[in-house]
N, C-alpha and C positions, 0 to 999 in steps of 0.2 A: 746505109743502115736504116731499116725501117723501124718504126715503133715497137713492133712485136720482138725483133731482134734485140733491141735495147733492153726491154724489160726481161727477156730470157736471159741475156748476159747478166744483168743486175741480179736476178733471182740466183743464177749459178754463183756469182761472186758471194752473195750473202750465204748460200747453202755452204760453199767452201769455208767462210769465216766462221760459221756455226760448228762445222765439223772439226775445225782447227781448235776452237775453244773447247769443244767436248773432250778432244783428245788430250789437250793441256790439263784440263781438270781431272781426267781420268789418271794422267801421270802423277799429279799432285796427290790424288787419293791413294794411289799405289805406293807412293813414297811414304806417306803418312803411315799407311798399314804395315809397310815394312819396318819403320822405326817403332811402331807399337809392338809388332811381334818380337823385335830384337829385345826391347825393354822387357817384355814378358819373359822370354827366355833368361834373360839376366836375373831378374827377380826370382824366378824359379830356382835357378842355380844358387843365389845367394840364400834363399830360404833353405834349401837343402843343406848348405854349409852351417847355417845358423843352427838348424835342428841337430846336426851332427855335433857341432860344439856344445850345445846345451846337454845332450846326452852324455857326452864326455865329462862335463862338469857334474852333472847329477851322480855319475858313477863315482867320480872322484870323492864327493862329498859322502857318498854311501860308505866308501872305503874308510874314509877318515872317521866317520861315525862308528863304524865297526871297530876300528883300532882303538878309539877312545873307549869304547864299552869293554873291549878286552882288557885294556890298561886299568880301567876302574875296577873290573872284577878281580884282577890279579892284586891290585892294591888293598883289597878288603882283608 
């Protein structure tokens, strides 16, 4: 094997090594992206549930306040 062939083989090996590293990095990025997307969807769902619960509590407080007002008016 002459010098040119050795350099060519070394360059090909280095190129393959860099390509493998790039693919691994891309997989890691995709995995992180997937985790972040799942967390975002979970947070979105949780916020929706919390908003619904808050509205229900507000409605209950309004009902309670209205009942108290009626009772106060009747007791006068």
